[in-house]
DSSP file (Angstrom, degrees, kcal/mol; ACC not computed):
  #  RESIDUE AA STRUCTURE BP1 BP2  ACC     N-H-->O    O-->H-N    N-H-->O    O-->H-N    TCO  KAPPA ALPHA  PHI   PSI    X-CA   Y-CA   Z-CA
    1    1 A X     >        0   0    0      0, 0.0     4,-2.2     0, 0.0     5,-0.2   0.000 360.0 360.0 360.0 -41.4  -20.0   42.5  -17.6
    2    2 A X  H  >  +     0   0    0      1,-0.2     4,-2.6     2,-0.2     5,-0.2   0.890 360.0  52.7 -61.8 -39.4  -20.3   42.6  -13.8
    3    3 A X  H  > S+     0   0    0      2,-0.2     4,-2.9     1,-0.2    -1,-0.2   0.900 108.1  50.9 -62.4 -40.9  -23.8   43.9  -14.1
    4    4 A X  H  > S+     0   0    0      2,-0.2     4,-2.5     1,-0.2    -2,-0.2   0.915 111.5  47.0 -64.1 -43.3  -24.7   40.9  -16.4
    5    5 A X  H  X S+     0   0    0     -4,-2.2     4,-2.4     2,-0.2    -2,-0.2   0.927 114.3  47.4 -63.6 -44.7  -23.2   38.4  -13.9
    6    6 A X  H  X S+     0   0    0     -4,-2.6     4,-2.5     2,-0.2    -2,-0.2   0.909 112.1  49.7 -63.1 -42.9  -25.1   40.1  -11.0
    7    7 A X  H  X S+     0   0    0     -4,-2.9     4,-2.3     2,-0.2    -2,-0.2   0.916 110.9  49.5 -62.7 -44.3  -28.3   40.2  -13.0
    8    8 A X  H  X S+     0   0    0     -4,-2.5     4,-2.2     1,-0.2     5,-0.2   0.921 111.2  49.9 -60.6 -44.6  -28.0   36.5  -13.9
    9    9 A X  H  X S+     0   0    0     -4,-2.4     4,-1.8     1,-0.2    -2,-0.2   0.918 110.8  49.4 -60.2 -44.1  -27.3   35.6  -10.2
   10   10 A X  H  X S+     0   0    0     -4,-2.5     4,-0.6     2,-0.2    -1,-0.2   0.887 109.7  51.8 -64.9 -38.7  -30.4   37.6   -9.1
   11   11 A X  H >< S+     0   0    0     -4,-2.3     3,-0.9     1,-0.2    -1,-0.2   0.948 115.2  40.2 -61.8 -49.1  -32.6   35.9  -11.7
   12   12 A X  H >< S+     0   0    0     -4,-2.2     3,-0.9     1,-0.3    -1,-0.2   0.677 107.1  61.5 -81.4 -15.8  -31.7   32.4  -10.6
   13   13 A X  H 3< S+     0   0    0     -4,-1.8    -1,-0.3     1,-0.2    -2,-0.2   0.627  95.0  66.3 -78.5 -11.4  -31.6   33.2   -6.9
   14   14 A X  T << S+     0   0    0     -3,-0.9    -1,-0.2    -4,-0.6    -2,-0.2   0.374  70.7 123.7 -87.5   4.4  -35.3   34.0   -7.3
   15   15 A X  S <  S-     0   0    0     -3,-0.9     3,-0.1     1,-0.1    -3,-0.0  -0.479  72.7-104.9 -64.0 133.5  -36.0   30.3   -8.2
   16   16 A X        -     0   0    0     -2,-0.2     2,-0.3     1,-0.1    -1,-0.1  -0.175  31.1-101.5 -63.4 152.5  -38.7   29.2   -5.7
   17   17 A X        -     0   0    0     -3,-0.1     2,-0.3     1,-0.1    -1,-0.1  -0.581  46.7-122.2 -69.1 132.9  -37.8   26.9   -2.8
   18   18 A X        -     0   0    0     -2,-0.3     3,-0.1     1,-0.1    -1,-0.1  -0.571  23.5-163.6 -86.8 141.9  -38.9   23.5   -3.8
   19   19 A X        -     0   0    0     -2,-0.3     2,-0.5     1,-0.2    -1,-0.1   0.390  56.2 -34.5 -87.6-132.0  -41.4   21.4   -1.8
   20   20 A X        -     0   0    0      1,-0.0    17,-0.5     2,-0.0     2,-0.3  -0.821  59.0-127.1-100.2 131.5  -41.7   17.7   -2.4
   21   21 A X  E     -A   36   0A   0     -2,-0.5     2,-0.5    15,-0.2    15,-0.2  -0.594  20.5-153.9 -76.7 133.1  -41.3   16.3   -5.9
   22   22 A X  E     -A   35   0A   0     13,-3.2    13,-2.0    -2,-0.3     2,-0.1  -0.937  19.4-120.1-110.8 125.6  -44.2   14.1   -7.0
   23   23 A X  E     +A   34   0A   0     -2,-0.5    11,-0.3    11,-0.2     3,-0.1  -0.422  34.1 171.6 -67.7 133.8  -43.5   11.4   -9.6
   24   24 A X  E     -     0   0A   0      9,-3.5     2,-0.3     1,-0.4    10,-0.2   0.794  56.3 -27.2-106.1 -50.0  -45.5   11.8  -12.8
   25   25 A X  E     -A   33   0A   0      8,-1.4     8,-3.3     2,-0.0     2,-0.6  -0.991  42.6-122.2-165.3 153.3  -44.1    9.2  -15.2
   26   26 A X  E     -A   32   0A   0     -2,-0.3     6,-0.2     6,-0.2     2,-0.1  -0.960  43.6-147.7-100.8 116.7  -41.1    7.2  -16.3
   27   27 A X    >   -     0   0    0      4,-2.5     3,-1.4    -2,-0.6     4,-0.3  -0.314  23.3-105.1 -86.9 172.5  -40.6    8.2  -19.9
   28   28 A X  T 3  S+     0   0    0      1,-0.3    -1,-0.1     2,-0.1    -2,-0.0   0.597 113.6  67.4 -72.6 -10.3  -39.3    6.1  -22.8
   29   29 A X  T 3  S-     0   0    0      2,-0.1    -1,-0.3    26,-0.0     3,-0.1   0.250 121.0 -98.9 -93.5  12.7  -35.9    7.8  -22.7
   30   30 A X  S <  S+     0   0    0     -3,-1.4    26,-1.2     1,-0.3     2,-0.3   0.733  83.5 127.0  79.6  22.6  -35.0    6.4  -19.3
   31   31 A X  E     - B   0  55A   0     -4,-0.3    -4,-2.5    24,-0.2     2,-0.5  -0.844  53.0-142.0-110.5 149.0  -36.0    9.5  -17.3
   32   32 A X  E     -AB  26  54A   0     22,-2.8    22,-2.9    -2,-0.3     2,-0.4  -0.948  21.3-150.7-105.2 131.5  -38.3    9.8  -14.3
   33   33 A X  E     +AB  25  53A   0     -8,-3.3    -9,-3.5    -2,-0.5    -8,-1.4  -0.884  17.9 176.1-110.3 132.6  -40.3   13.0  -14.5
   34   34 A X  E     -AB  23  52A   0     18,-2.6    18,-2.0    -2,-0.4     2,-0.3  -0.816  12.8-156.1-124.7 163.1  -41.6   14.7  -11.3
   35   35 A X  E     -AB  22  51A   0    -13,-2.0   -13,-3.2    -2,-0.3     2,-0.6  -0.964  16.2-132.3-136.4 159.6  -43.4   18.0  -10.6
   36   36 A X  E >   -A   21   0A   0     14,-1.5     3,-2.2    -2,-0.3    14,-0.4  -0.926  10.3-160.6-112.0 107.0  -43.6   20.2   -7.5
   37   37 A X  G >  S+     0   0    0     -2,-0.6     3,-1.2   -17,-0.5    -1,-0.1   0.773  88.2  66.0 -58.9 -25.9  -47.2   21.0   -6.6
   38   38 A X  G 3  S+     0   0    0      1,-0.2    -1,-0.3   -18,-0.2   -21,-0.1   0.633  97.5  55.8 -72.4 -10.4  -46.1   24.0   -4.5
   39   39 A X  G <  S+     0   0    0     -3,-2.2     2,-0.3    11,-0.2    -1,-0.2   0.439  76.1 118.2-100.3   0.0  -44.8   25.7   -7.7
   40   40 A X    <   -     0   0    0     -3,-1.2     2,-0.4    -4,-0.3     9,-0.2  -0.528  39.4-179.0 -72.0 126.2  -48.0   25.7   -9.7
   41   41 A X  E     -C   48   0A   0      7,-2.5     7,-2.6    -2,-0.3     2,-0.4  -0.990   4.5-168.0-124.5 134.6  -49.3   29.2  -10.5
   42   42 A X  E     +C   47   0A   0     -2,-0.4     2,-0.3     5,-0.2     5,-0.2  -0.977  16.2 172.7-127.5 139.1  -52.5   29.8  -12.4
   43   43 A X  E >   -C   46   0A   0      3,-3.2     3,-2.1    -2,-0.4     2,-0.3  -0.819  68.2 -63.9-142.5  99.2  -53.8   33.0  -14.0
   44   44 A X  T 3  S-     0   0    0     -2,-0.3    -1,-0.1     1,-0.3    33,-0.0  -0.438 122.3  -7.6  56.9-116.6  -57.0   32.3  -16.1
   45   45 A X  T 3  S+     0   0    0     -2,-0.3    32,-3.1    -3,-0.1    33,-0.5   0.471 121.3  86.9 -87.6  -1.4  -55.9   30.0  -19.0
   46   46 A X  E <   +CD  43  76A   0     -3,-2.1    -3,-3.2    30,-0.2     2,-0.3  -0.858  52.2 177.9-105.4 131.2  -52.2   30.2  -18.2
   47   47 A X  E     -CD  42  75A   0     28,-2.4    28,-3.8    -2,-0.5     2,-0.4  -0.953   9.0-162.9-126.9 149.7  -50.5   27.9  -15.7
   48   48 A X  E     +CD  41  74A   0     -7,-2.6    -7,-2.5    -2,-0.3     2,-0.3  -0.986  16.5 162.5-132.8 142.8  -46.8   27.7  -14.8
   49   49 A X  E     - D   0  73A   0     24,-2.1    24,-2.7    -2,-0.4     2,-0.4  -0.994  33.2-122.3-159.2 151.1  -45.0   24.9  -13.0
   50   50 A X  E     - D   0  72A   0    -14,-0.4   -14,-1.5    -2,-0.3     2,-0.3  -0.807  28.3-174.2 -94.9 138.8  -41.6   23.4  -12.3
   51   51 A X  E     -BD  35  71A   0     20,-2.4    20,-2.8    -2,-0.4     2,-0.5  -0.934  14.6-143.4-127.7 154.8  -40.8   19.8  -13.3
   52   52 A X  E     -BD  34  70A   0    -18,-2.0   -18,-2.6    -2,-0.3     2,-0.6  -0.983   5.6-161.6-121.8 125.8  -37.7   17.7  -12.6
   53   53 A X  E     -BD  33  69A   0     16,-2.9    16,-1.9    -2,-0.5     2,-0.5  -0.936  12.3-168.6-106.9 113.7  -36.3   15.3  -15.2
   54   54 A X  E     -BD  32  68A   0    -22,-2.9   -22,-2.8    -2,-0.6     2,-0.3  -0.915   5.2-158.5-110.9 123.2  -34.1   12.7  -13.5
   55   55 A X  E     -B   31   0A   0     12,-3.4   -24,-0.2    -2,-0.5   -25,-0.1  -0.709  22.1-146.1-105.5 150.2  -31.9   10.5  -15.7
   56   56 A X  E    S+     0   0A   0    -26,-1.2     2,-0.3    -2,-0.3    -1,-0.1   0.773  89.9  32.3 -79.4 -28.5  -30.3    7.1  -15.1
   57   57 A X  E    S-     0   0A   0    -27,-0.2     9,-0.1    10,-0.1    -1,-0.1  -0.902 101.8 -81.2-129.4 158.4  -27.3    8.0  -17.3
   58   58 A X  E     -     0   0A   0     -2,-0.3     2,-0.4     7,-0.1     9,-0.2  -0.282  42.7-145.2 -60.4 137.3  -25.5   11.2  -18.1
   59   59 A X  E     - D   0  66A   0      7,-3.1     7,-1.9    -4,-0.1     9,-0.1  -0.858  20.3-109.9-106.0 137.7  -27.2   13.3  -20.8
   60   60 A X        +     0   0    0     -2,-0.4     2,-0.3     5,-0.2     4,-0.1  -0.341  46.6 174.2 -64.8 148.6  -25.2   15.3  -23.3
   61   61 A X        -     0   0    0      2,-0.3     4,-0.1     1,-0.1    -1,-0.0  -0.851  47.7 -92.9-146.2 178.8  -25.4   19.1  -22.8
   62   62 A X  S    S+     0   0    0     -2,-0.3     3,-0.1     2,-0.1    -1,-0.1   0.922 117.4   6.4 -63.3 -46.4  -24.2   22.5  -24.0
   63   63 A X  S    S-     0   0    0      1,-0.5    -2,-0.3    37,-0.1     2,-0.2   0.616 131.6  -8.2-100.3-105.3  -21.4   22.4  -21.3
   64   64 A X  S    S-     0   0    0     36,-0.5    -1,-0.5     1,-0.1    -2,-0.1  -0.518  83.3 -89.7 -91.4 163.3  -20.9   19.3  -19.2
   65   65 A X        -     0   0    0     -2,-0.2     2,-0.3    -4,-0.1    -5,-0.2  -0.338  45.1-151.6 -67.3 156.1  -23.2   16.3  -19.1
   66   66 A X  E     -D   59   0A   0     -7,-1.9    -7,-3.1     1,-0.1    25,-0.2  -0.915  24.1-161.2-131.0 157.9  -26.1   16.3  -16.6
   67   67 A X  E    S+     0   0A   0     23,-2.3   -12,-3.4    25,-0.3     2,-0.3   0.606  81.2  19.4-107.9 -22.0  -28.1   13.8  -14.7
   68   68 A X  E     -DE  54  90A   0     22,-1.5    22,-3.3   -14,-0.2     2,-0.3  -0.991  59.5-166.3-147.6 156.1  -31.1   15.9  -13.9
   69   69 A X  E     -DE  53  89A   0    -16,-1.9   -16,-2.9    -2,-0.3     2,-0.5  -0.998  12.8-146.7-144.0 139.7  -32.7   19.1  -15.0
   70   70 A X  E     -DE  52  88A   0     18,-2.8    18,-2.5    -2,-0.3     2,-0.4  -0.911  21.3-171.0-103.5 131.5  -35.4   21.4  -13.6
   71   71 A X  E     -DE  51  87A   0    -20,-2.8   -20,-2.4    -2,-0.5     2,-0.6  -0.984  15.0-155.8-128.9 124.4  -37.6   23.0  -16.1
   72   72 A X  E     -DE  50  86A   0     14,-2.4    13,-3.6    -2,-0.4    14,-1.4  -0.889  23.7-174.5 -96.6 123.8  -40.2   25.8  -15.5
   73   73 A X  E     -DE  49  84A   0    -24,-2.7   -24,-2.1    -2,-0.6     2,-0.4  -0.924  19.7-144.8-123.1 144.5  -42.8   25.6  -18.2
   74   74 A X  E     -DE  48  83A   0      9,-3.1     9,-2.1    -2,-0.4     2,-0.4  -0.900  19.7-159.1-105.8 136.0  -45.7   27.9  -18.9
   75   75 A X  E     -DE  47  82A   0    -28,-3.8   -28,-2.4    -2,-0.4     2,-0.9  -0.943  19.1-149.1-120.5 135.8  -48.9   26.3  -20.3
   76   76 A X  E >>> -DE  46  81A   0      5,-2.6     5,-1.6    -2,-0.4     4,-0.9  -0.875  19.6-170.2 -97.2  99.0  -51.8   27.7  -22.2
   77   77 A X  T 345S+     0   0    0    -32,-3.1     3,-0.3    -2,-0.9    -1,-0.2   0.806  79.6  52.6 -64.6 -32.8  -54.5   25.4  -20.9
   78   78 A X  T 345S+     0   0    0    -33,-0.5    -1,-0.2     1,-0.2   -32,-0.1   0.781 118.9  33.9 -75.1 -27.2  -57.2   26.6  -23.4
   79   79 A X  T <45S-     0   0    0     -3,-0.6    -1,-0.2   -34,-0.2    -2,-0.2   0.343 102.7-120.7-112.5   6.0  -55.0   26.0  -26.5
   80   80 A X  T  <5 +     0   0    0     -4,-0.9    35,-2.6    -3,-0.3     2,-0.3   0.928  67.3 136.9  52.6  50.1  -53.0   22.9  -25.4
   81   81 A X  E   < -EF  76 114A   0     -5,-1.6    -5,-2.6    33,-0.3     2,-0.3  -0.875  32.1-173.2-124.7 157.3  -49.7   24.9  -25.9
   82   82 A X  E     -EF  75 113A   0     31,-2.7    31,-3.1    -2,-0.3     2,-0.3  -0.977   7.2-174.2-145.6 158.0  -46.5   25.1  -23.8
   83   83 A X  E     -E   74   0A   0     -9,-2.1    -9,-3.1    -2,-0.3     2,-0.2  -0.966  28.9-115.0-153.0 142.2  -43.3   27.0  -23.7
   84   84 A X  E     +E   73   0A   0     -2,-0.3   -11,-0.3    27,-0.3    26,-0.2  -0.532  26.3 177.6 -77.0 140.0  -40.2   26.7  -21.5
   85   85 A X  E     +     0   0A   0    -13,-3.6    20,-3.1     1,-0.4     2,-0.3   0.782  66.9   4.3-106.2 -47.3  -39.4   29.6  -19.2
   86   86 A X  E     -EG  72 104A   0    -14,-1.4   -14,-2.4    18,-0.2    -1,-0.4  -0.987  55.6-167.7-142.0 149.4  -36.3   28.4  -17.3
   87   87 A X  E     -EG  71 103A   0     16,-2.2    16,-2.3    -2,-0.3     2,-0.4  -0.996   4.2-178.8-137.8 132.2  -33.9   25.4  -17.4
   88   88 A X  E     -EG  70 102A   0    -18,-2.5   -18,-2.8    -2,-0.4     2,-0.4  -0.988  11.3-159.5-131.2 122.9  -31.3   24.4  -14.9
   89   89 A X  E     -EG  69 101A   0     12,-3.2    11,-2.3    -2,-0.4    12,-1.2  -0.853   7.7-160.0-107.0 139.4  -29.2   21.3  -15.4
   90   90 A X  E     -EG  68  99A   0    -22,-3.3   -23,-2.3    -2,-0.4   -22,-1.5  -0.868  25.0-136.3-121.4 149.0  -27.3   19.5  -12.6
   91   91 A X  S    S+     0   0    0      7,-2.4     6,-0.2    -2,-0.3     2,-0.2   0.745  90.0  51.8 -72.1 -23.8  -24.4   17.2  -12.5
   92   92 A X  S >  S-     0   0    0      4,-2.1     3,-0.6     6,-0.2   -25,-0.3  -0.550  94.3 -86.7-109.7 174.1  -26.2   14.9   -9.9
   93   93 A X  G >  S+     0   0    0      1,-0.2     3,-1.0    -2,-0.2   -25,-0.2  -0.382 102.1  21.3 -76.2 157.7  -29.6   13.2   -9.6
   94   94 A X  G 3  S-     0   0    0      1,-0.3    -1,-0.2   -27,-0.2     3,-0.1   0.798 133.9 -57.5  56.0  37.3  -32.7   14.9   -8.3
   95   95 A X  G <  S+     0   0    0     -3,-0.6    -1,-0.3     1,-0.2     2,-0.2   0.778 106.5 125.9  70.7  27.1  -31.5   18.5   -8.8
   96   96 A X    <   +     0   0    0     -3,-1.0    -4,-2.1    -4,-0.2    -1,-0.2  -0.697  40.5  37.8-112.8 168.0  -28.4   18.0   -6.7
   97   97 A X  S    S-     0   0    0     -2,-0.2     2,-0.2    -6,-0.2     3,-0.0  -0.478 100.4 -14.0  92.4-165.0  -24.7   18.6   -7.5
   98   98 A X        -     0   0    0     -2,-0.2    -7,-2.4     1,-0.1     2,-0.7  -0.468  63.9-118.9 -75.4 140.1  -23.1   21.3   -9.6
   99   99 A X  E     +G   90   0A   0     -9,-0.2    -9,-0.2    -2,-0.2     3,-0.1  -0.722  34.7 176.7 -75.7 118.4  -25.2   23.5  -11.9
  100  100 A X  E     +     0   0A   0    -11,-2.3   -36,-0.5    -2,-0.7     2,-0.3   0.622  62.7   3.8-101.2 -15.7  -23.7   22.8  -15.3
  101  101 A X  E     +G   89   0A   0    -12,-1.2   -12,-3.2   -38,-0.1    -1,-0.3  -0.945  59.1 174.8-164.9 144.3  -26.0   24.9  -17.4
  102  102 A X  E     +G   88   0A   0     -2,-0.3     2,-0.3   -14,-0.2   -14,-0.2  -0.982   2.5 174.1-152.9 149.3  -28.9   27.3  -17.0
  103  103 A X  E     -G   87   0A   0    -16,-2.3   -16,-2.2    -2,-0.3     2,-0.3  -0.974   8.8-162.4-148.8 159.3  -30.9   29.5  -19.2
  104  104 A X  E     -G   86   0A   0     -2,-0.3     3,-0.3   -18,-0.2   -18,-0.2  -0.999  18.6-159.9-146.1 143.3  -34.0   31.8  -18.9
  105  105 A X    >   +     0   0    0    -20,-3.1     3,-0.6    -2,-0.3     5,-0.2   0.035  60.6 116.5-107.1  25.0  -36.4   33.3  -21.3
  106  106 A X  T 3  S+     0   0    0    -21,-0.2    -1,-0.2     1,-0.2     3,-0.1   0.785  83.6  38.1 -63.7 -26.1  -37.5   36.0  -18.9
  107  107 A X  T 3  S+     0   0    0     -3,-0.3     2,-0.3     1,-0.2    -1,-0.2   0.475 122.8  39.7-105.3  -3.9  -36.1   38.7  -21.2
  108  108 A X  S <  S-     0   0    0     -3,-0.6     2,-0.4    -4,-0.0    -1,-0.2  -0.996  84.8-117.0-143.3 142.3  -37.2   37.1  -24.5
  109  109 A X        -     0   0    0     -2,-0.3     2,-0.2    -3,-0.1    -3,-0.1  -0.636  25.8-146.6 -82.5 126.9  -40.3   35.3  -25.4
  110  110 A X        -     0   0    0     -2,-0.4     2,-0.2   -26,-0.2    -1,-0.0  -0.543  30.8 -91.6 -87.4 161.7  -39.9   31.7  -26.4
  111  111 A X        -     0   0    0     -2,-0.2     2,-0.3     1,-0.1   -27,-0.3  -0.477  33.9-120.7 -76.5 137.2  -42.2   30.1  -28.9
  112  112 A X        -     0   0    0     -2,-0.2     2,-0.3   -29,-0.1   -29,-0.2  -0.586  33.9-168.5 -72.5 136.7  -45.4   28.3  -27.9
  113  113 A X  E     -F   82   0A   0    -31,-3.1   -31,-2.7    -2,-0.3     0, 0.0  -0.933  28.0 -93.2-127.8 152.1  -45.4   24.7  -29.0
  114  114 A X  E     -F   81   0A   0     -2,-0.3   -33,-0.3   -33,-0.2     3,-0.1  -0.295  24.8-164.1 -62.2 146.4  -48.2   22.1  -29.0
  115  115 A X        +     0   0    0    -35,-2.6   -34,-0.1   -36,-0.2    -1,-0.1  -0.417  41.4 134.2-124.5  54.2  -48.6   19.9  -26.0
  116  116 A X        +     0   0    0      1,-0.1     2,-0.3   -36,-0.0    -1,-0.1   0.791  66.5   5.3 -79.4 -29.8  -50.8   17.2  -27.6
  117  117 A X  S  > S+     0   0    0     -3,-0.1     4,-0.8     4,-0.0     3,-0.4  -0.916  95.5  26.5-148.6 169.8  -49.1   14.0  -26.4
  118  118 A X  H  > S-     0   0    0     -2,-0.3     4,-2.1     1,-0.2     3,-0.3  -0.229 107.8 -27.2  76.7-160.2  -46.4   12.5  -24.3
  119  119 A X  H  > S+     0   0    0      1,-0.2     4,-2.8     2,-0.2     5,-0.2   0.875 134.0  57.7 -61.5 -40.8  -44.8   13.9  -21.1
  120  120 A X  H  > S+     0   0    0     -3,-0.4     4,-1.9     1,-0.2    -1,-0.2   0.885 108.9  45.5 -58.7 -40.0  -45.5   17.5  -22.1
  121  121 A X  H  X S+     0   0    0     -4,-0.8     4,-2.3    -3,-0.3    -1,-0.2   0.894 111.7  51.9 -70.4 -40.5  -49.2   16.9  -22.3
  122  122 A X  H  X S+     0   0    0     -4,-2.1     4,-1.7     1,-0.2    -2,-0.2   0.927 111.7  46.4 -61.2 -45.7  -49.2   14.9  -19.0
  123  123 A X  H  X S+     0   0    0     -4,-2.8     4,-2.8     1,-0.2    -1,-0.2   0.873 109.6  54.8 -65.8 -36.5  -47.4   17.8  -17.3
  124  124 A X  H  X S+     0   0    0     -4,-1.9     4,-2.7    -5,-0.2     6,-0.2   0.917 106.1  51.7 -61.6 -42.5  -49.8   20.3  -18.9
  125  125 A X  H  X>S+     0   0    0     -4,-2.3     5,-2.7     2,-0.2     4,-0.5   0.892 111.4  48.0 -61.6 -39.1  -52.8   18.4  -17.5
  126  126 A X  H ><5S+     0   0    0     -4,-1.7     3,-1.0     3,-0.2    -2,-0.2   0.958 114.4  45.0 -63.9 -51.0  -51.2   18.5  -14.0
  127  127 A X  H 3<5S+     0   0    0     -4,-2.8    -2,-0.2     1,-0.3    -1,-0.2   0.860 114.5  48.8 -63.1 -36.4  -50.5   22.2  -14.2
  128  128 A X  H 3<5S-     0   0    0     -4,-2.7    -1,-0.3    -5,-0.2    -2,-0.2   0.501 114.5-115.0 -84.2  -4.1  -53.9   23.1  -15.6
  129  129 A X  T <<5 +     0   0    0     -3,-1.0     2,-0.2    -4,-0.5    -3,-0.2   0.738  63.8 147.0  80.4  22.3  -55.7   21.0  -12.9
  130  130 A X      <       0   0    0     -5,-2.7    -1,-0.2    -6,-0.2    -2,-0.1  -0.587 360.0 360.0 -89.9 155.0  -57.2   18.4  -15.3
  131  131 A X              0   0    0     -2,-0.2    -1,-0.1     0, 0.0    -5,-0.1   0.416 360.0 360.0 -89.0 360.0  -57.7   14.8  -14.3
């Protein structure tokens, strides 16, 4: 059990230091979505990036409610597909406050999903370097 706790701590302590969040869109669910350009990584058709979803009101969650969440997503730019890599939910706005939930798919592959429309498509275009 101690090894699992230590491993989890090491995984999430490897989260990159964030630069400046750039506003992307206000979505229809009352969230403002940002991305951090300093976290964009590209390798051929695959891009990876952190985004921040900041809510005006508390959102229901697995544990406690959260006001913001940071999500690292991987994008297949050639196939318009995306999959979440990491999620960290915070009690406060703009990724501040107590971490109320976190998960990672670093040890298991999550399913690729279409990114044809909406916020997911907008973020994919940013990560893939499209205008």
